[in-house]
N, C-alpha and C positions, 0 to 999 in steps of 0.2 A: 504494500500500500504506500502510495506517495505521501510524503509529509505535507501537512497543510501549509498553504502559502497565504500571504496577506495581500489583498487588492485594495489600494487606496484611491478613492475617487477624487481627483484633484484638477480635473479639466476646467472647473469654474473658478479656480483660485485667482487667475489673472484678472477676470472681470470684477470679482468681489473686492479685490485689493487695489485695483487700478494699476496692475502690473506687479510682478513678483518683487521688484526692488522696493516696493512700498509695503510688503507683507509685514504685518505686525509681529514684533517679538514680544513674548510674554515671560521669558526667563531671564535671569541675571546675566547669562552668557550669550544672549541673542537668540535663544531657542524660541521657536513658534510652537503652536499646539501640536503640529504634526510630529515634532521631535519627541514629545512626551508619549504620543500614541505609539510610535515605532519602538521606543524604548520599552514600554510596557509589553508590547507584542513580543519583542525579543526575549524578555524575561520569561514569558509564558511558553516559549518553545518555537515560535516562528523564526525561520532563518532566511526567508526570501520574501521580498516585498516587490509588488508590481504597481507602479504609479501610472494611473490613467490620466494623461495630461493633454493639453492643447498643443499641437505640433509647433505652432508659432512661438511658444514659450519654452521649447525644449532646451535651448542653450542656457537660458537664465535658470530654469529649474534644475538642470544638472549641476550648475555652478553653485547655486544658492541653497539647494536642498539635498539633491542626490549625492553630491560629493561628501557632504558631512555624514549622512546616514549610511553611506557605503562603508564607513569605518566599522560598523557593527552588523550589517546585513548585506546579503546579496541583493542588488538593486537592478530591476528591469523596468522598461518603459513601454507603454502602449499609448496609442493616440486615438482620441475620439474625433471622428470626422463625419460630417453631416451626410455624405453620400453613401456611407457604409451601411449595407443591409436594408436599405429602404425599398429595394425592389421597384415595383411599378407604382408605389404610393406617390401621388402627386404632391410636390413640395411647393408651398406658397412662395411666390417670387420674392417677397420681402423678408422671408424667414432667414434669420442668421443664428438663432439659438439652437444648440443640439437637442437631441431627442430624449433626454432624461437619463436617470440612473441605470435603468436596464440596458440601454444603449451603451452607456459607459462601461458597464461590466463586460458586455459582449465584445467591446473593443480589445479586451485582453484575452480573448478566447484561445488564440494560438500559443499563449505563454502558460496556460494552465493545464496540467496533466492529471490533477487529482482534486482532493477537497480544498476548499479555499474559504477564507473569511473576507467580508467586505466592510469597509468603514468609510466615513466621510473624512476628508483631509483636515477639516477645521473644527472637529469635535473632540472633546476630551471624554473618554469613556471610563477610565479608571482601571487599575491593574487586575482586579477581580474579574472583570468582564472578559479580558483576554484569556485568563486562565480557564474559566469555565467553557468558553467556546473552543479553545484549542483542545481541551480534554474531550469534548464532544466529537469534534471532527477526527480526532486521532483514534476513536474507539467505535465509530458508527459508520456503516455503509448503507447504500440503498437496499431496500427489500425488492424482490422480484416484481411485486405488484404495486409498489409505491415508493417514490423518492423520499429520502429521509434528510430533512434540513433542520436548521435551528436558527433562533433569533434571540438576542439578548434584549430583554424588556426592562424598561425603566419606569419608575413611578412618576406620573405626570408632574406632581408637585415639585419634583427634584429636577425638572427640565425646563421650567418656564423662565422667561426673561422679565425683569422688572421694568423694561423699557419699551415694550410693545408686543404685538401678537406674533405667534410662531406657528409653524406647521408641524403637526405630529401625526403619526400613524396610530390611531386609536384601535386597540386590540380587544377581541373577545376570546377568552381562554376557556377550554372545557375542564372537566374535573381531572382529566388525565394529564393536564399541563400542556395540551396541544392547542395550537392556534386555530380558532374556528373562523375568524374573520378579521380583516384589517381594513380600516377606512382612513384615507388621508383627510385630515381636517385642518383647514387653514385658519389663520388669525385667532389662535387660542390665546386669550389674555389671562394674566394672573388674577384670581379672585379669591382672597383669603388663602387657605391652604391648597386650593384647587385651581380650576380654570373655568373660563366661560367663552362661548363663541356665538356668533350670530350669523344667520343666513339671509337676513332681510334688512341689512343696514341699521341694525340696532333696535328695531321695533320689538323684537323678542330675543331672549337670550337662552341658550342651553348651557347647563352647568355640568362640570365633570369633577368627580372627586379627585383629590390629590393622590389617592391610591390607585387610580386608573392606570393600567399598564399600557405603555405606548412604545412604539418602535422609534429608535433613533438611527435607523439605517445601519445596524450592526448585525450582519447576517452570516450564517455558516451554510455553505452549499457543497454538494458533490458536483463532479464534472457533468453529471446529467442535467443540471440546471442550464448550462450553456447550450446544450443540444435542444432542449425543450424551448428555451427562451428564444433561440434563433428562429425556430419554426413559427412561433406565435407572434414574434415582434411585429412583422408587417401588418398583421390583422389588427392588433391592438393600437398600433400607431395610426392606422387609417381611421379607426374609431375615435381616437383622441383628437385628431385633426378635424374630424367632422363636427366635433363640439366646439373646439377652439383652434382655428387654423393658425393663429400667430403664437399661441402659447401651449398648444397641446403637446404632451410628453407621455412617455411610458415609464413611470417610476417603478422602482423595485416592489413596493407594496401592491401595485396594480398587477404586475406579473405574478407575484406570489398568490394574490387573491384569485387570479384566473386559474392557477394550478390547483388551489384548494377547491374551487367550485367544480372543477372537472374530476376531482378525486385522484389527481396525479401525484400529489405530494402530501406529506405530513410535516408540520413544523413544530419542533419542540421549543417551548418558550423557557429560556434560562433567565430567571429574574436576577437582577443585580441590585444590591443595596447601595451601589455607588451613586454619588451625585454627579450627573452629567453637567458639563458646562461648555459654552462656546461663545464666540463673539458674533452674535446675530446682529447686534447694534453696536455702534461705536462706544456707547455708554456702558456696554457690558464689560469692556476690557479691564477697568480697574479691579473689579471683583475677581476676574480670572487671574490677573497678575498676583493679587493678594493670596488667593487660594493656593496657587502653585508655590509661592514663597513659603507659606506655612508647611506645605507638604515637603519641601526641600529641607526646611529647618527640622522637621520631625524625622528626617533620614530616609524618606521614601524615595527621593531622587538625589543624585549628586548635583553639585553646582553646575558642572559641565558634563552633560549627558554623554558626549562622545569623545571625551578626553582619552 
């Protein structure tokens, strides 16, 4: 069995940060959030990381990120390109944005030979999350009748921003700890210990408990996911563009939900007590910096991760 590898979705980093040279550092030695993620993954057992990036940013990414992380991990690169795998799906002429996180994962398909984990480049998930997912991938394989995947779930109250709404995959879990459904919900705002969202411009609000399990795009898949997703991607993309030609995407929760609905996969939900954090808004950064400073003082991380 191949050792699990880590796939990092980083194709959107340039647009979010206005170019990699302006990418925010959150550690005392210039580290950004991606450094802490890879460091935690390495400690959990991952030895190979595949960055899915924008080809136009390859030189900057290799110099500013990859060269540093290659001190501790084998580093490979894949490129998310709009023309890849769309088949005969008509592309809106003014469309410049790629096709979502499923498309990004598929961009790495030629570099993945076995089980793999997927994370966002600009999220902090915590050491425990990498340990439980690596352990799952190292000891589970697909059943003949059903794919066997996993997802690390987080409590909603530990993932919200104080500075605005966020998008979360709201999960329903059965008694056996398997994912029954996942729905992408946009613009969830903090409300007390939980959150709230509206679908009618604030006329009515829906409330979610802080204990609601949500997806933060931390998945564990077998190689079978790439084969199934590649076959289904054009259909789901066509459907998405039919609803929103300029913004339609095929996100990972959409692909996973499609597999669940067709009985093709089971997803084990591995809950994490970790507090997720990220820089969704510029105002989030001071809290992230302070949290990582405290973790470093407590000995969870060295000052210089890749010394």
